[in-house]
C-alpha positions in Angstrom: 7.9 13.4 28.1 4.3 14.3 28.1 1.8 12.9 25.6 0.8 16.4 24.3 4.5 17.1 23.5 4.7 13.9 21.4 1.6 14.9 19.6 2.8 18.4 18.8 6.2 17.2 17.7 6.0 13.9 15.8 9.8 13.6 15.6 9.8 12.8 19.3 7.9 9.6 18.8 10.7 7.7 17.0 13.2 9.0 19.6 11.0 7.8 22.4 10.5 4.4 20.7 14.3 4.0 20.3 14.9 4.9 23.9 12.2 2.6 25.2 13.4 -0.3 23.0 17.0 0.2 24.1 16.0 0.4 27.7 13.7 -2.6 27.7 16.3 -4.6 25.7 19.1 -3.7 28.1 17.1 -4.5 31.1 15.9 -7.9 29.8 19.4 -8.7 28.5 20.8 -8.4 31.9 17.9 -10.2 33.5 17.9 -13.0 31.0 21.7 -13.4 31.1 22.2 -12.5 27.4 24.6 -9.7 28.2 27.0 -12.0 30.1 26.9 -15.3 28.4 28.8 -18.1 30.3 32.4 -18.6 29.2 33.3 -22.2 28.4 36.3 -23.6 30.5 39.6 -22.9 29.0 38.5 -20.0 26.8 39.3 -16.3 27.5 36.7 -14.0 28.8 34.5 -12.5 26.0 34.7 -8.8 25.2 32.1 -7.2 27.4 31.9 -4.2 25.0 30.8 -6.5 22.2 28.3 -8.1 24.5 26.5 -4.8 24.6 27.4 -3.3 21.2 26.1 -6.3 19.3 22.6 -6.2 20.8 22.6 -2.5 20.2 23.5 -3.0 16.6 20.8 -5.6 16.2 18.3 -3.4 17.8 19.3 -0.7 15.3 18.8 -3.1 12.5 15.3 -4.0 13.7 14.3 -0.4 14.2 15.8 0.6 10.9 14.0 -2.3 9.1 10.6 -1.4 10.8 11.0 2.3 10.0 12.1 1.8 6.4 9.4 -0.8 5.6 6.7 1.2 7.2 7.6 4.4 5.4 7.8 2.6 2.1 4.5 0.9 2.8 3.0 4.3 3.6 4.4 5.8 0.4 3.2 3.0 -1.9 -0.1 2.1 -0.3 -1.1 4.6 2.4 -0.5 7.9 0.5 -2.7 9.6 -2.1 -1.5 10.2 -5.7 -1.4 13.5 -7.5 -3.4 14.2 -10.6 -0.9 12.5 -12.9 -0.8 9.3 -10.9 2.6 10.2 -9.4 3.6 10.3 -5.8 1.9 13.1 -3.8 4.0 15.5 -1.7 3.3 13.3 1.3 4.3 10.1 -0.5 7.5 11.8 -1.7 8.4 12.9 1.8 7.8 9.4 3.1 10.0 7.9 0.3 12.8 10.3 1.1 12.5 9.6 4.8 12.7 5.9 4.0 16.0 6.5 2.2 17.5 8.0 5.4 16.3 5.2 7.7 17.5 2.6 5.2 21.0 4.2 5.3 21.0 4.0 9.1 19.8 0.4 8.8 22.7 -0.4 6.6 25.2 1.2 9.0 23.8 -0.8 12.0 24.0 -4.0 9.9 27.6 -3.2 9.1 28.4 -2.7 12.8 26.6 -6.0 13.5 28.8 -7.8 11.0 32.0 -6.6 12.8 30.8 -7.2 16.3 29.3 -10.6 15.5 32.8 -11.6 14.4 34.2 -10.2 17.7 31.5 -12.1 19.6 32.4 -15.4 17.9 36.1 -15.1 18.8 35.4 -13.8 22.4 38.4 -11.5 22.2 38.8 -7.7 22.3 37.8 -6.0 19.1 41.3 -4.7 18.6 42.6 -8.2 18.3 40.0 -9.5 16.0 38.8 -6.8 13.6 40.7 -6.2 10.3 39.6 -5.9 6.7 40.9 -9.3 5.9 39.1 -11.0 8.9 35.8 -9.3 8.1 36.0 -10.2 4.4 36.8 -13.8 5.3 33.9 -13.8 7.7 31.3 -12.5 5.2 32.7 -14.8 2.5 32.8 -18.1 4.2 30.4 -18.3 7.2 26.6 -18.4 6.7 26.1 -15.9 9.6 28.5 -13.4 8.0 26.9 -13.9 4.6 23.5 -13.3 5.9 24.4 -10.1 7.7 26.4 -8.9 4.7 23.5 -9.6 2.4 21.2 -7.7 4.7 23.6 -4.8 4.7 23.9 -4.7 0.9 20.1 -4.9 0.4 19.5 -2.1 3.0 22.0 0.1 1.2 20.3 -0.7 -2.2 16.9 0.2 -0.7 18.3 3.6 0.4 19.6 4.2 -3.2 16.3 3.2 -4.8 14.3 5.3 -2.4 16.5 8.3 -2.8 16.3 8.3 -6.6 12.7 7.3 -7.2 9.9 9.7 -8.0 7.1 7.4 -9.0 4.9 4.8 -7.2 6.7 2.0 -9.0 9.9 3.0 -7.4 8.3 2.9 -4.0 7.1 -0.6 -4.7 10.5 -1.8 -5.8 12.1 -0.2 -2.7 9.5 -1.9 -0.5 10.2 -5.3 -2.0 14.0 -4.8 -1.6 13.6 -3.7 2.0 11.5 -6.8 2.8 14.2 -9.0 1.1 16.8 -7.3 3.4 14.8 -8.4 6.4 15.0 -12.1 5.5 18.7 -13.2 5.6 19.3 -12.9 9.4 16.2 -15.0 10.0 18.1 -18.0 8.6 20.7 -17.8 11.3 20.5 -17.8 15.1 18.2 -19.8 17.4 15.9 -20.9 14.6 18.6 -22.2 12.3 20.3 -24.1 15.1 17.1 -25.8 16.3 16.9 -29.6 15.8 13.8 -29.1 13.5 15.2 -26.0 11.8 12.8 -26.2 8.9 9.8 -25.7 11.1 11.6 -23.1 13.3 12.9 -21.0 10.4 9.6 -21.0 8.5 7.8 -20.1 11.7 10.2 -17.2 12.3 9.7 -15.9 8.8 6.0 -16.0 9.3 6.6 -13.9 12.5 9.2 -11.4 11.4 7.8 -10.2 8.1 4.2 -9.5 9.5 5.6 -7.8 12.6 7.8 -5.5 10.5 4.9 -4.6 8.2 2.5 -4.1 11.2 4.8 -2.0 13.4 6.3 -0.1 10.4 3.0 0.9 9.0 1.7 2.1 12.3 4.9 4.1 13.0 4.8 5.7 9.6 1.1 6.7 10.0 1.7 8.1 13.5 4.8 10.1 12.6 3.9 11.3 9.1 0.2 11.8 9.5 -0.1 15.0 7.5 -2.7 16.2 5.1 -6.4 16.2 5.6 -8.1 14.1 8.3 -10.2 12.4 5.5 -7.0 11.2 3.8 -5.7 9.9 7.1 -9.0 8.1 7.6 -8.6 6.4 4.2 -5.1 5.4 5.0 -6.1 3.9 8.4 -9.0 2.0 6.9 -6.5 0.5 4.3 -4.0 -0.3 7.0 -6.5 -2.1 9.3 -7.0 -5.3 7.2 -3.3 -5.6 6.8 -2.8 -5.1 10.6 -5.4 -7.8 11.3 -3.8 -10.2 8.9 -0.4 -9.6 10.5 -1.9 -10.1 13.9 -3.2 -13.6 12.9 0.1 -14.5 11.3 2.1 -13.3 14.3 -0.1 -15.3 16.7 0.1 -18.5 14.7 3.8 -18.2 14.1 4.4 -17.5 17.8 2.7 -20.8 18.7 4.9 -22.6 16.2 8.1 -21.0 17.4 7.3 -21.7 21.1 6.6 -25.4 20.2 10.0 -25.6 18.5 12.2 -23.9 21.1 10.6 -25.1 24.3 10.9 -28.6 25.5 7.6 -28.5 27.4 5.0 -26.2 29.0 7.1 -25.8 32.1 9.8 -24.0 30.2 7.4 -21.0 29.8 7.7 -20.2 33.5 10.8 -22.2 34.5 13.4 -20.7 32.1 14.5 -17.2 31.4 13.8 -17.8 27.7 10.3 -18.8 28.4 9.7 -15.9 30.7 11.0 -13.4 28.1 8.6 -15.1 25.6 5.7 -14.5 28.0 6.7 -10.8 28.2 6.7 -10.5 24.4 3.3 -12.2 24.2 1.9 -9.8 26.7 3.2 -6.8 24.9 1.9 -7.9 21.5 -1.5 -8.7 23.1 -1.6 -5.2 24.4 -0.8 -3.9 20.9 -3.6 -6.0 19.5 -6.1 -4.5 22.0 -5.0 -1.0 21.0 -5.4 -2.0 17.3 -9.0 -2.9 18.1 -9.5 0.5 19.7 -8.1 2.1 16.5 -10.7 0.3 14.5 -13.6 1.2 16.7 -12.8 4.7 17.9 -10.0 6.3 16.0 -11.4 5.9 12.5 -14.8 7.4 13.3 -13.1 10.3 15.0 -11.0 10.9 11.9 -14.1 10.8 9.7 -15.4 13.5 12.0 -12.3 15.6 11.4 -10.6 14.9 14.8 -7.0 13.6 14.8 -6.2 13.5 18.5 -7.9 10.1 19.3 -5.9 8.4 16.5 -2.6 9.9 17.6 -3.1 9.1 21.2 -3.7 5.4 20.5 -1.0 5.4 17.8 1.6 6.8 20.2 1.0 4.2 22.9 0.8 1.4 20.3 4.1 2.4 18.7 5.8 2.6 22.1 4.6 -0.9 22.9 6.0 -2.1 19.6 9.3 -0.5 20.7 9.2 -2.6 23.9 8.4 -5.7 21.8 11.5 -5.1 19.6 13.7 -4.7 22.7 12.3 -7.9 24.0 13.0 -9.6 20.7 16.6 -8.5 20.9 16.9 -9.9 24.4 15.4 -13.2 23.2 17.9 -13.5 20.4 20.7 -13.3 23.0 19.1 -15.6 25.6 19.9 -19.3 25.3 16.8 -21.4 24.5 16.1 -24.5 26.6 18.0 -27.5 25.3 16.5 -31.0 24.9 18.0 -34.0 26.5 18.7 -36.0 23.3 21.9 -35.8 21.2 21.7 -35.3 17.4 23.0 -37.8 15.0 24.5 -36.8 11.6 21.2 -37.2 9.8 19.3 -35.1 12.3 21.9 -32.4 12.0 21.7 -32.3 8.2 17.9 -32.8 7.8 16.5 -31.1 10.9 14.7 -34.4 11.8 15.8 -38.0 12.3 16.3 -40.3 9.4 12.9 -41.6 8.3 12.1 -45.3 8.0 12.2 -47.0 4.6 9.8 -45.5 2.0 6.3 -46.8 1.7 2.9 -45.5 0.9 2.0 -45.7 4.6 5.0 -43.7 5.7 4.4 -41.0 3.1 0.8 -40.6 4.2 1.7 -40.7 7.9 5.0 -38.8 8.4 4.0 -35.3 7.5 6.6 -32.4 7.8 4.5 -29.2 8.0 5.9 -26.1 6.2 4.2 -23.3 8.1 5.1 -20.6 5.6 3.8 -22.4 2.6 0.7 -23.7 4.4 -0.1 -20.1 5.5 0.3 -18.8 2.0 -1.8 -21.6 0.5 -4.6 -21.1 3.1 -4.6 -17.3 2.4 -4.8 -17.9 -1.4 -7.7 -20.3 -1.0 -9.5 -18.0 1.4 -9.1 -14.9 -0.9 -10.3 -16.9 -3.9 -13.4 -18.1 -2.0 -14.0 -14.6 -0.7 -13.9 -13.3 -4.3 -16.3 -16.0 -5.5 -18.6 -15.3 -2.6 -18.7 -11.6 -3.4 -19.7 -12.3 -7.0 -22.4 -14.7 -5.7 -23.8 -12.1 -3.4 -23.8 -9.6 -6.2 -25.8 -12.0 -8.4 -23.0 -12.8 -10.8 -22.1 -16.4 -11.7 -18.6 -17.9 -11.3 -17.9 -21.4 -12.5 -17.7 -24.0 -9.7 -15.2 -25.9 -11.7 -12.7 -23.0 -11.5 -13.1 -22.8 -7.8 -12.5 -26.5 -7.5 -9.4 -26.2 -9.7 -8.0 -23.4 -7.5 -8.6 -25.3 -4.3 -7.0 -28.4 -5.8 -4.0 -26.5 -6.9 -3.5 -25.1 -3.3 -3.9 -28.6 -1.9 -1.3 -30.0 -4.3 1.2 -27.3 -3.1 0.6 -28.2 0.5 0.9 -32.0 -0.2 4.1 -31.5 -2.1 5.8 -29.3 0.6 4.3 -30.6 3.9 3.3 -34.2 3.5 5.6 -37.2 3.7 7.0 -36.2 0.4 8.7 -33.2 2.1 10.3 -35.6 4.7 11.6 -38.0 2.0 12.5 -35.3 -0.6 16.0 -34.6 0.8 16.6 -38.3 1.5 15.6 -39.7 -2.0 16.2 -37.8 -5.2 13.3 -39.8 -6.8 10.9 -38.3 -4.2 12.3 -34.9 -4.9 11.5 -35.4 -8.6 7.9 -36.1 -7.6 7.8 -32.9 -5.7 9.3 -31.1 -8.7 6.6 -32.4 -11.0 3.8 -31.5 -8.6 5.1 -27.9 -8.0 6.2 -27.1 -11.5 3.6 -28.8 -13.6 0.5 -30.1 -11.8 -0.2 -27.2 -9.4 0.5 -24.4 -11.9 -1.8 -26.1 -14.5 -4.6 -26.2 -11.9 -4.1 -22.6 -10.8 -3.9 -21.0 -14.2 -7.1 -22.8 -15.4 -8.9 -21.4 -12.3 -8.6 -17.8 -13.7 -7.6 -16.0 -10.5 -6.8 -12.7 -12.2 -10.2 -12.6 -13.9 -11.9 -13.3 -10.6 -9.9 -10.5 -8.9 -10.8 -8.0 -11.6 -14.5 -8.9 -11.3 -14.6 -9.1 -7.5 -12.5 -6.1 -6.5 -14.3 -2.8 -6.4 -12.8 0.1 -8.5 -11.5 3.0 -6.5 -14.0 5.8 -6.2 -11.3 8.4 -5.9 -8.5 8.5 -8.6 -6.2 9.9 -6.0 -6.4 6.6 -4.1 -5.9 3.7 -6.5 -6.7 0.3 -4.9 -5.8 -3.4 -5.5 -7.9 -3.5 -8.7 -5.9 -0.6 -10.2 -2.6 -2.0 -9.0 -3.4 -5.3 -10.7 -4.4 -3.7 -13.9 -1.1 -1.7 -14.0 0.9 -4.8 -13.2 -0.8 -6.7 -16.1 0.1 -4.0 -18.6 3.6 -3.2 -17.3 6.7 -3.7 -19.4 7.9 -6.4 -17.0 4.8 -8.4 -17.6 5.1 -8.0 -21.3 8.8 -9.2 -21.2 8.0 -12.2 -18.9 5.1 -13.4 -21.1 7.1 -13.3 -24.3 7.1 -16.9 -25.6 10.9 -17.3 -25.8 11.3 -15.8 -22.3 8.6 -18.0 -20.7 9.9 -21.1 -22.4 13.6 -20.4 -21.4 12.7 -19.7 -17.8 10.6 -22.9 -17.6 13.2 -25.3 -19.2 16.6 -23.8 -18.8 16.3 -23.3 -15.1 15.9 -27.1 -14.7 19.2 -27.8 -16.3 20.9 -25.1 -14.3 19.4 -26.5 -11.1 20.4 -30.2 -11.6 23.6 -29.9 -13.5 25.3 -27.3 -11.3 25.7 -27.1 -7.5 22.3 -25.4 -7.0 20.5 -28.6 -6.2 22.9 -29.5 -3.4 22.6 -26.0 -2.1 18.8 -26.4 -2.1 19.0 -29.5 0.1 21.5 -28.1 2.5 20.0 -24.6 2.9 16.4 -24.0 3.9 16.6 -20.5 2.3 17.7 -22.1 -1.0 15.0 -24.7 -0.6 12.3 -22.1 -0.2 13.7 -20.2 -3.2 13.5 -23.4 -5.2 9.9 -24.0 -4.3 9.0 -20.4 -5.2 10.9 -20.7 -8.5 9.2 -23.9 -9.5 5.8 -22.5 -8.8 6.6 -19.1 -10.4 8.1 -20.3 -13.7 5.5 -23.1 -14.0 2.6 -20.6 -13.5 4.2 -18.1 -16.0 4.7 -20.7 -18.7 1.2 -22.3 -18.4 -0.4 -18.9 -18.1 1.1 -18.1 -21.5 -0.1 -21.3 -23.2 -3.4 -22.3 -21.6 -4.2 -19.4 -19.2 -7.8 -18.2 -19.2 -6.8 -14.8 -17.6 -6.1 -11.7 -19.7 -2.4 -11.5 -20.6 -0.1 -8.7 -21.8 0.5 -10.7 -25.0 -1.9 -12.6 -27.3 0.0 -15.7 -28.5 -1.5 -17.6 -31.5 -2.7 -21.1 -30.8 -0.3 -22.8 -33.3 2.7 -21.1 -31.5 1.3 -22.2 -28.2 1.2 -25.8 -29.5 4.9 -25.5 -30.6 5.9 -24.1 -27.2 4.3 -27.1 -25.4 5.9 -29.6 -27.7 9.4 -28.0 -27.2 9.0 -28.0 -23.5 7.9 -31.7 -23.5 10.9 -32.7 -25.6 13.4 -30.8 -23.4 11.8 -32.1 -20.2 12.0 -35.7 -21.5 15.6 -35.1 -22.5 16.3 -34.1 -18.9 14.9 -37.3 -17.7 17.0 -39.3 -20.2 20.1 -37.5 -19.2 19.6 -38.3 -15.6 18.9 -42.0 -16.4 22.1 -42.3 -18.5 24.4 -40.3 -16.2 27.1 -42.2 -14.3 27.8 -39.2 -12.1 25.9 -38.8 -8.9 24.3 -35.4 -8.4 25.0 -33.8 -5.0 27.4 -36.7 -4.2 28.8 -35.0 -1.1 25.3 -34.6 0.3 24.4 -38.3 -0.1 27.8 -39.4 1.3 27.3 -37.3 4.4 23.7 -38.4 4.8 24.6 -42.1 4.5 21.1 -43.4 4.2 21.1 -47.0 5.6 18.2 -48.3 3.5 16.9 -48.2 -0.1 18.7 -47.9 -3.4 22.1 -46.4 -3.9 22.3 -42.7 -4.8 23.0 -43.5 -8.5 20.2 -46.0 -8.7 17.8 -43.5 -7.0 19.0 -40.9 -9.6 18.1 -43.3 -12.4 14.7 -43.8 -10.9 14.3 -40.0 -10.7 15.2 -39.7 -14.4 12.6 -42.3 -15.2 9.9 -40.4 -13.3 10.8 -37.2 -15.1 10.8 -38.9 -18.5 7.6 -41.0 -18.1 5.2 -39.5 -15.5 6.4 -36.0 -16.4 4.7 -36.3 -19.8 1.2 -36.9 -18.3 0.6 -33.3 -17.3 1.8 -32.2 -20.8 -0.8 -34.4 -22.4 -3.5 -32.7 -20.3 -2.1 -29.3 -21.4 -2.3 -30.4 -25.0 -5.9 -31.4 -24.5 -6.8 -28.1 -22.8 -5.0 -26.2 -25.5 -6.8 -28.0 -28.4 -10.1 -27.4 -26.6 -9.4 -23.7 -26.2 -8.3 -23.5 -29.8 -11.6 -25.1 -31.0 -13.6 -22.8 -28.8 -11.7 -19.7 -30.0 -12.4 -20.7 -33.6 -16.1 -21.1 -32.8 -16.3 -17.7 -31.1 -14.6 -16.2 -34.2 -17.0 -17.9 -36.5 -20.0 -16.6 -34.5 -18.5 -13.1 -34.5 -18.2 -13.1 -38.3 -21.7 -14.4 -38.6 -23.0 -11.5 -36.5 -21.1 -9.0 -38.6 -22.5 -10.5 -41.8 -26.0 -10.5 -40.4 -25.7 -6.8 -39.4 -24.4 -5.9 -42.8 -27.2 -7.8 -44.6 -29.8 -6.1 -42.3 -28.4 -2.7 -43.2 -28.3 -3.4 -46.9 -24.6 -3.3 -47.3 -21.9 -5.8 -48.1 -20.0 -7.6 -45.3 -16.6 -5.8 -45.0 -14.7 -9.1 -44.6 -16.5 -10.7 -47.5 -15.8 -7.6 -49.6 -12.1 -7.7 -48.8 -12.0 -11.4 -49.7 -13.8 -10.7 -53.0 -11.3 -7.9 -53.8 -8.4 -10.2 -53.1 -9.8 -12.8 -55.5 -10.4 -10.2 -58.2 -6.8 -9.0 -57.8 -5.5 -12.5 -58.1 -7.7 -13.1 -61.2 -6.4 -9.9 -62.8 -2.8 -10.9 -62.1 -3.3 -14.3 -63.7 -5.0 -12.7 -66.7 -2.0 -10.4 -67.2 0.5 -13.2 -66.9 -1.5 -15.2 -69.4 -1.1 -12.5 -72.0 
């Protein structure tokens, strides 16, 4: 297939990418031994058809995910709008194409569900597959649940993309597609690693950026219609995202290699390590071509020439196809095994049982969470970049707010990656400290830093209404019906308080300590509902609703009482929460699970009130300042009215009210 043919017929590029990915994957599967895994003694020979069909289905899932996410990203971010702010013709075509690729993705995921079950049994498909067996597989085993969830979310993405006509629909479909990418990450090599927390988070940090990077490039290469100027705008928008994805992929690759390889010699001495080197080489070539895009393709597009962009994009997309094929081969190739056997605690926690708790062990035994560290560093970097832009422009930004933001990011890292993270699943009392830091301390610091105000001041407005940018997206999000609903006082309070009782007095807490996916969801929930509640009561950023200060004071008092009641309930309870988890963990030191639970209740009841006192102080200060601003405003109105020789409107209204009351009293007196 010649390059000019691919350029003239963009539909050939996806086909070529699929063929190349399949060919590379098949070749490396056979070379690495993933197509013919060894059969344990005494077990029947595995179904050789499933040995090839399962990798093919997984490759189809990856290609479907990349295509769908890329097309949705192109529709939401890399396409111009029409005059009414709706999707343009190009954006509409990309959205409908994403519906088709999402449907194919769902089909491949369904096939993967079936043949994963066949692969687990090692028997012919005719002896394994049945409706009952498949339903039991997706209902009981984590691997089946993950694949079934991915199938359902991919199908939901197809429905949303097929029925949406506006940019908001493209954004919702994109979020759903990214969610569909995640479940399989929590199974496989990463989940079975001894330190599975580090492995899974590193893989998440690898898979999502790769999908966005490859998908966006494929969408631009295949659907690059319209004017060259519009394509140049899209490429300029995509370049920072691609660079960020490159950095994330590189950092996560180092983390994943450190987790799966027992030493540097495994890179060249094992098939897994050699395949990893192949993937690194392919992604490095993609990065070099991305640099060429930035330096050569964009200037050519601005000059009205498309051919340089398409040439580089074709080669870059094909290399991504080779990288996906390599990834499938890696997923079927056994990773090097360490020489030590796991005990029960290591199997449950992902790391050996830590020594007895002390200040020294908490400070020394860090357990890095790569995903959260990366997000915290990105948030700190973006905030500093915004403050620096204002400084270079000559605008002032309070240093105290910058310090608050950096402190909030640091609190998040300490709560999730220090020794607190290592002892959190071992002691409920330490988990309660994490809870207070993530749900109260960090959100208070973050909302007082005013990130939305900084973003609105630092981001440049779009010069072309056809191409809304981050500033316009943020403004739309602030005034959306969803934001108005979430910032309603009752909703914000209910999410903040009720979720605590649902977490600790149902089986959700035990799920969070057993499942890394549930643990990450819990962390995100703590931060999200905490930020939402404190944004509503003490936030300095513009909000969809203006809540009176007396009502804010009532909300804080109610939350304080209900939080204290949670602590009292834990202290007085005679039933151990997550009893099966503590029994299986069998911690050999420290208090009993019930005594530790009482200590956790005491922490929630006593120390949990300290942040609330700070919030009350901040709220009183803001109330006083608001009254002072209102008084100054009224004084200015009165001064202007006096200067113009007329009566102050507010004073006139007040005098009329007094006159009406006096007239009413006079009539009653008669």
